[in-house]
C-alpha positions as CSV (number, residue, x, y, z in Angstrom):
1,M,-33.3,68.9,-56.4
2,P,-32.4,71.6,-58.9
3,D,-29.2,71.2,-60.9
4,P,-26.7,73.5,-59.6
5,H,-24.9,74.1,-62.9
6,H,-26.2,77.4,-63.7
7,K,-25.6,79.0,-60.3
8,L,-22.0,77.5,-60.3
9,L,-21.3,78.8,-63.8
10,K,-22.5,82.2,-62.8
11,Q,-20.3,82.0,-59.6
12,L,-17.1,80.9,-61.6
13,K,-17.5,83.3,-64.4
14,S,-17.7,86.1,-61.8
15,S,-15.0,84.9,-59.5
16,S,-11.7,86.5,-59.1
17,P,-8.2,84.8,-59.4
18,P,-7.3,82.6,-56.2
19,V,-5.8,84.7,-53.4
20,R,-3.4,84.4,-50.7
21,K,-4.2,86.8,-47.7
22,D,-1.5,85.7,-45.4
23,D,0.2,82.5,-43.9
24,Y,-2.9,81.4,-42.0
25,Y,-5.5,82.0,-44.9
26,Q,-5.8,81.1,-48.4
27,L,-8.5,80.7,-51.0
28,I,-6.9,78.6,-53.7
29,G,-9.2,75.9,-54.9
30,I,-12.7,74.6,-55.4
31,G,-13.8,71.2,-53.8
32,E,-14.4,68.6,-52.5
33,T,-18.0,68.4,-54.0
34,F,-17.3,70.1,-57.2
35,Y,-20.5,69.4,-59.3
36,R,-23.0,67.6,-57.0
37,P,-24.9,65.5,-59.7
38,L,-21.5,63.8,-60.6
39,H,-20.5,63.4,-57.0
40,D,-19.7,59.6,-56.2
41,N,-20.1,58.0,-53.3
42,T,-17.9,55.2,-51.7
43,Y,-20.8,52.7,-51.2
44,R,-22.9,53.4,-54.3
45,D,-22.6,52.9,-58.0
46,F,-21.5,56.0,-60.0
47,K,-23.9,57.0,-62.6
48,T,-23.5,59.5,-65.4
49,N,-25.7,61.1,-68.1
50,P,-24.4,63.1,-71.1
51,K,-26.0,66.2,-69.7
52,H,-24.1,66.1,-66.5
53,S,-21.0,65.4,-68.2
54,A,-21.2,68.5,-70.5
55,N,-22.2,70.5,-67.7
56,L,-19.0,69.3,-65.7
57,R,-16.8,69.9,-68.7
58,E,-18.3,73.7,-69.0
59,L,-17.6,74.2,-65.3
60,A,-14.1,72.6,-65.5
61,D,-13.1,74.8,-68.4
62,I,-13.8,77.7,-66.7
63,A,-12.2,76.9,-63.4
64,A,-9.0,76.1,-65.2
65,R,-9.4,79.4,-67.1
66,K,-9.7,81.3,-64.1
67,G,-6.6,79.5,-62.3
68,W,-8.6,77.6,-59.9
69,H,-7.1,74.5,-58.2
70,V,-9.9,71.7,-58.1
71,H,-9.9,69.1,-55.3
72,M,-12.5,66.5,-56.4
73,H,-13.9,63.9,-54.5
74,A,-13.6,60.4,-56.5
75,T,-13.4,57.0,-54.9
76,H,-13.9,54.6,-57.6
77,D,-11.7,53.8,-60.7
78,K,-15.1,54.3,-62.8
79,S,-15.5,57.6,-61.6
80,I,-12.1,58.7,-61.7
81,S,-11.8,57.4,-65.2
82,H,-15.1,59.4,-66.3
83,F,-13.6,62.5,-64.7
84,L,-10.3,62.2,-66.7
85,D,-12.1,62.0,-69.9
86,I,-13.6,65.5,-69.1
87,F,-10.1,66.9,-67.6
88,E,-8.2,65.7,-70.5
89,K,-10.1,67.7,-73.0
90,V,-9.9,70.8,-70.6
91,H,-6.0,70.2,-70.5
92,K,-5.7,70.4,-74.3
93,T,-6.9,74.1,-74.1
94,T,-5.9,74.9,-70.5
95,P,-3.1,73.1,-69.1
96,L,-3.8,71.5,-65.6
97,T,-0.5,70.8,-64.5
98,P,0.3,74.3,-63.0
99,L,-2.9,74.3,-61.2
100,R,-2.2,70.8,-59.4
101,W,-5.6,69.5,-59.5
102,V,-6.2,66.5,-57.1
103,F,-8.5,63.4,-56.6
104,A,-9.5,63.2,-53.3
105,H,-9.8,59.7,-51.6
106,A,-9.1,57.4,-55.0
107,D,-9.9,54.3,-53.1
108,A,-10.1,52.1,-56.1
109,V,-7.9,54.0,-58.8
110,G,-6.5,51.7,-61.2
111,P,-2.9,51.7,-63.0
112,G,-4.5,53.3,-66.1
113,S,-6.2,56.1,-64.4
114,L,-2.8,56.8,-62.4
115,A,-1.0,56.8,-65.8
116,R,-3.4,59.5,-67.1
117,M,-3.2,61.6,-64.0
118,R,0.5,61.5,-64.2
119,A,0.1,62.9,-67.8
120,L,-2.0,65.7,-66.4
121,G,0.0,66.6,-63.6
122,M,-2.9,65.6,-61.2
123,M,-2.4,64.4,-57.8
124,V,-3.9,62.1,-55.1
125,A,-5.1,63.0,-51.7
126,I,-5.4,60.0,-49.6
127,H,-7.3,59.4,-46.5
128,S,-7.2,57.0,-43.5
129,R,-11.0,56.4,-43.4
130,T,-10.4,52.4,-43.0
131,T,-8.9,53.4,-39.5
132,I,-12.6,53.2,-38.6
133,Q,-14.3,52.1,-41.8
134,G,-12.3,49.1,-42.3
135,R,-14.9,46.7,-41.6
136,M,-17.7,48.6,-43.6
137,Y,-15.3,48.4,-46.7
138,H,-14.7,45.0,-46.3
139,K,-18.4,44.1,-46.0
140,K,-18.9,45.9,-49.2
141,F,-15.9,45.2,-51.4
142,G,-14.8,41.7,-49.9
143,K,-11.1,41.2,-50.5
144,K,-10.6,44.0,-52.8
145,A,-10.9,46.3,-49.6
146,L,-7.3,45.2,-48.7
147,G,-6.0,47.3,-51.4
148,M,-8.0,50.2,-50.8
149,P,-6.7,52.6,-51.3
150,P,-3.7,51.2,-53.2
151,L,-1.0,53.3,-51.4
152,R,2.1,51.3,-53.0
153,A,0.6,51.3,-56.3
154,I,0.0,55.3,-56.1
155,R,3.5,55.6,-54.9
156,D,5.1,53.6,-57.4
157,S,3.0,55.4,-60.3
158,G,5.1,58.4,-60.1
159,V,1.7,60.6,-59.2
160,R,2.4,62.9,-56.4
161,W,0.5,61.6,-53.4
162,G,-0.4,63.1,-49.8
163,I,-2.0,61.5,-47.0
164,G,-4.7,63.2,-44.7
165,T,-7.6,62.1,-42.4
166,D,-11.0,63.5,-43.9
167,T,-11.9,64.0,-40.5
168,F,-13.9,64.7,-38.5
169,G,-16.7,62.1,-39.1
170,V,-15.0,59.5,-41.1
171,A,-11.5,59.1,-39.5
172,P,-9.8,60.5,-36.5
173,Y,-7.9,63.7,-36.8
174,N,-4.8,62.6,-34.8
175,P,-2.0,62.3,-37.6
176,F,-0.1,59.6,-35.8
177,Y,-3.3,57.5,-36.3
178,T,-2.8,58.1,-39.9
179,L,0.7,57.5,-40.2
180,W,0.4,54.3,-38.1
181,W,-2.4,53.0,-40.2
182,A,-0.3,53.8,-43.5
183,T,2.5,51.6,-42.1
184,T,0.7,48.8,-40.5
185,G,-2.6,48.6,-42.5
186,K,-4.8,48.4,-39.3
187,M,-8.0,49.9,-38.1
188,L,-8.2,51.2,-34.5
189,D,-9.2,47.9,-33.0
190,G,-6.0,46.4,-34.2
191,S,-7.6,44.3,-37.1
192,V,-5.4,44.4,-40.4
193,V,-7.5,45.6,-43.0
194,H,-5.2,47.0,-45.6
195,N,-2.2,45.2,-47.3
196,Q,-0.7,48.1,-49.3
197,T,1.2,49.7,-46.5
198,V,4.3,51.9,-47.0
199,S,7.5,52.7,-45.1
200,R,7.4,55.2,-42.4
201,E,9.7,57.6,-44.4
202,D,7.1,57.6,-47.4
203,A,3.9,58.0,-45.0
204,L,5.6,61.2,-43.3
205,R,6.9,62.8,-46.6
206,A,3.1,62.2,-47.9
207,H,1.5,63.9,-44.7
208,T,4.1,67.0,-44.8
209,R,6.0,67.8,-47.9
210,S,3.4,66.5,-50.2
211,N,0.4,68.1,-48.7
212,A,2.5,71.5,-48.7
213,Y,2.8,71.2,-52.3
214,F,-1.0,70.5,-52.8
215,L,-1.3,73.9,-50.9
216,F,1.2,75.8,-53.1
217,Q,3.2,76.1,-49.9
218,E,6.2,73.9,-50.8
219,D,8.7,77.1,-50.3
220,N,7.1,77.4,-46.7
221,L,5.9,74.4,-45.2
222,G,6.6,70.7,-45.2
223,S,10.1,70.3,-44.0
224,I,12.5,72.0,-41.5
225,E,14.8,74.1,-43.9
226,K,16.2,77.7,-44.0
227,G,14.1,80.1,-45.4
228,K,10.8,78.2,-44.4
229,L,8.3,79.0,-41.7
230,A,9.2,77.8,-38.2
231,D,6.3,75.6,-37.9
232,L,7.4,72.4,-36.1
233,V,6.5,69.9,-33.3
234,I,8.6,68.1,-30.9
235,L,7.6,64.7,-29.9
236,D,7.8,62.5,-26.8
237,R,9.6,59.7,-28.8
238,D,11.2,59.1,-32.1
239,Y,9.0,58.4,-34.9
240,M,11.6,56.9,-37.3
241,T,12.7,54.3,-34.6
242,V,9.7,53.4,-32.5
243,P,8.2,49.9,-33.2
244,L,5.3,50.5,-35.8
245,D,2.5,49.8,-33.2
246,E,3.8,52.6,-31.1
247,I,3.4,55.1,-33.8
248,K,-0.3,55.8,-33.0
249,E,0.9,56.4,-29.0
250,I,3.2,59.3,-30.2
251,R,2.2,62.7,-28.4
252,P,3.6,66.4,-28.8
253,T,5.5,67.8,-26.1
254,M,5.7,71.2,-28.0
255,T,4.5,72.8,-30.9
256,M,5.7,76.0,-32.7
257,V,3.9,78.1,-35.1
258,G,5.9,80.8,-37.1
259,G,8.8,80.4,-34.4
260,K,6.3,80.9,-31.4
261,V,5.6,78.4,-28.9
262,V,1.9,77.8,-28.8
263,Y,1.7,74.4,-27.1
264,R,3.6,72.9,-24.3
265,S,2.7,69.7,-22.5
266,S,2.3,69.9,-18.8
267,S,5.0,67.2,-18.2
268,E,7.6,69.7,-19.8
């Protein structure tokens, strides 16, 4: 398989700055697989070589200078640490903080890497993959899987973090399954596969306000406030008070986008 370095380099050099066309479409970043030869895999060891690392450094330098947000797949602390070695060098010449670079998944991120990420203003995009892959994680990683991803450690680190699904093939797209997973540590069959659960407030904030920030949309999305877009949902029960195991059963009764009703359940 040919190394994509030269093609990516050409594309980045000729690229225009990120653009926002309207409230529905934005081109803000690069990812999830930024540079394939240094793409890590959850179930395989991460390997590097000096040539690939130098290529990634060059690509990251140009992406930063062009103003691109980078959303980088990184599951293991070994790969995260390696990427940070490169990104810290980029940061010395082009500050990354305003670009809001992200590591996606970060299933096994360690405290040292979190501290380094915080210094760069980097963020973490967590995904609820163990709602269906919990047994696979435990088969591969044993008891360590109970802390993958380390939600509470990430929350307590001061690094901004958001929660998503990484659907369709690896987790259900229903956001209430994800919120249920984050608060109960359970996969869909009811088995407890995760012990780094967070409060329902933390989970909701990560799924809304934090994700809006990842998109550079914190002034428009993520909370119901004056001046923001009227994108909201009315639910059939109170997320904040129902028993935790009922969170996955929550359903919308009405959805509004930009102040217009786009969905209404048949029971309404």
